[in-house]
C-alpha positions in Angstrom: 0.0 0.0 0.0 1.4 3.4 -0.9 0.8 6.6 0.9 1.9 10.2 0.4 4.6 12.0 2.4 4.4 15.2 4.2 7.7 16.9 5.4 7.4 19.0 8.5 9.9 21.8 9.1 10.5 23.2 12.6 7.3 24.8 13.9 5.5 25.9 17.1 2.0 25.2 18.5 0.8 27.7 21.1 -2.0 28.4 23.6 -4.0 31.6 23.2 -2.4 32.9 26.4 1.2 32.5 25.2 0.4 33.7 21.7 -1.1 36.9 23.3 2.1 37.5 25.4 4.3 37.1 22.3 2.2 39.1 19.7 -0.2 41.3 21.7 -3.2 39.9 19.9 -5.5 37.0 20.1 -6.2 36.1 16.5 -3.8 33.8 14.6 -4.0 34.7 10.9 -3.8 32.0 8.2 -1.2 32.0 5.4 -2.2 28.7 3.8 -3.9 25.4 4.7 -1.8 22.4 5.5 -2.5 18.8 4.5 -4.4 17.9 7.7 -8.0 19.1 8.0 -8.3 22.3 10.0 -4.6 22.9 10.4 -2.8 25.9 8.8 0.5 27.7 8.5 0.0 31.1 10.1 1.6 34.4 9.2 3.2 34.6 12.6 6.8 33.7 13.4 8.9 33.5 16.6 12.5 32.9 17.5 13.4 30.0 19.7 16.4 30.3 22.1 18.4 28.2 24.4 21.0 30.4 26.2 23.0 32.2 23.6 21.9 29.8 20.8 18.9 31.0 18.7 16.9 30.0 15.6 14.8 32.8 14.0 11.7 32.7 11.8 10.0 29.6 13.2 6.4 29.5 12.0 3.4 29.1 14.3 1.0 26.4 13.1 -2.7 26.9 13.8 -5.2 26.7 15.2 -4.2 27.7 18.7 -4.1 24.7 21.1 -4.4 23.8 24.7 -0.7 23.2 25.1 2.6 24.8 23.9 4.9 22.7 21.8 8.1 23.4 19.8 9.0 20.8 17.2 12.5 20.8 15.8 14.8 18.5 13.9 18.0 16.9 15.2 20.0 19.4 13.2 18.1 22.2 14.9 18.8 20.6 18.3 22.6 20.6 17.5 22.4 24.3 16.7 20.5 25.0 19.9 22.9 22.8 22.0 20.0 20.7 23.3 18.9 17.1 23.3 15.1 16.9 23.3 13.2 13.6 23.5 11.3 12.0 20.7 7.6 12.5 21.5 4.1 12.2 20.0 2.4 15.5 19.6 0.9 16.6 22.9 3.0 14.2 24.9 5.3 16.6 26.6 6.5 14.4 29.5 10.2 15.2 30.1 10.4 17.6 27.2 12.8 20.5 27.4 12.4 24.1 28.4 12.8 26.8 25.6 12.5 30.5 25.3 10.2 32.0 22.7 10.7 35.5 21.4 7.9 37.4 19.6 7.5 41.0 18.5 5.7 42.0 21.7 7.6 40.0 24.3 9.2 36.7 25.3 8.0 33.6 27.2 10.2 31.0 28.9 8.4 27.8 28.6 9.2 25.2 31.3 8.7 22.4 28.8 7.5 21.7 25.3 10.7 21.3 23.2 10.6 17.9 21.3 11.7 16.0 18.3 8.4 14.8 16.8 7.9 11.1 16.4 7.3 10.0 12.8 3.7 9.1 12.3 0.9 8.4 9.8 -2.3 10.4 10.0 -5.3 8.1 9.4 -9.0 7.9 10.3 -10.7 4.9 12.2 -12.6 4.1 9.0 -9.3 3.8 7.0 -7.7 1.7 9.8 -10.6 -0.7 9.3 -10.7 -0.5 5.5 -7.0 -1.3 5.1 -6.8 -3.9 7.8 -4.8 -2.0 10.3 -7.1 -2.4 13.3 -5.1 -3.4 16.4 -1.8 -2.5 14.7 0.3 0.0 16.6 3.1 0.7 14.1 4.5 -0.1 10.7 7.6 0.5 8.6 7.8 2.2 5.2 9.8 1.4 2.2 11.4 4.3 0.3 12.5 3.7 -3.2 15.1 5.6 -5.2 18.8 6.3 -5.2 18.7 7.1 -1.4 16.0 4.6 -0.6 15.7 2.5 2.5 13.4 1.5 5.3 12.0 3.8 7.9 10.8 1.8 11.0 8.8 2.6 14.1 6.2 4.7 12.3 3.1 5.0 14.6 -0.5 5.5 13.5 -2.1 8.8 14.6 -5.8 7.9 14.4 -8.1 10.9 14.2 -11.8 11.3 13.2 -10.6 13.8 10.5 -7.4 13.1 8.8 -5.7 13.1 5.4 -3.8 9.8 5.0 -0.2 11.0 5.1 3.2 10.0 6.6 4.7 12.9 8.5 8.5 13.1 8.7 10.8 15.9 9.9 13.1 17.7 7.6 16.2 15.6 8.6 14.3 12.4 7.8 13.1 13.7 4.5 16.6 14.8 3.5 18.2 11.6 4.5 15.9 9.6 2.1 15.7 12.4 -0.6 11.9 12.7 0.1 9.8 15.8 -0.4 6.2 16.6 0.3 3.9 14.7 -2.1 6.2 11.8 -2.7 4.9 8.3 -2.0 6.3 5.4 0.1 5.1 1.8 0.6 3.9 0.5 4.0 5.6 -2.8 5.0 5.9 -5.0 8.1 7.4 -3.4 11.1 11.0 -4.5 11.9 10.8 -3.5 15.6 9.5 -6.8 17.0 6.0 -5.4 17.8 3.6 -8.2 18.2 1.0 -6.2 16.3 2.3 -5.9 12.8 1.1 -5.7 9.3 1.8 -7.4 6.0 3.2 -5.9 2.8 
């Protein structure tokens, strides 16, 4: 089974409260829709800082949420001199602190800095349709000159979703993948007892 790929660059999810502290307003304006229903790239950007190390022009992804989360790549982590954990979106246990800088102020978050776990957006109906019910994770086969296998890919099951594999920019670059490319789902290599077939 083939599915499309979406490459995620570094980005930030914010609560209404923190967004107001950074921008002095409550409305997050849309620049363009993203591949997942209801999600959009906003016109707002912040800087993220750890000590003297800083990365500018990090986009806020909307809509505003009930938690603050900063998703970066391993390359970004090296630049910031940090070692954040790999986490599913919204799972901020033991995530790292980070400072956000906006045009109207700055906020020191006590947690929220992560490396996002690779995942596949899928609906419950699609899980049933394609025989994935009860399966926790799969691997994907990437073809081409820099092809290979990406393992430990979790399903992110949502009532509204566009069937897409989300990877961060480092993973995309390593396999020469770009948004819109396709990969093939294959059996997980991780030893999970709940696996799928080619």
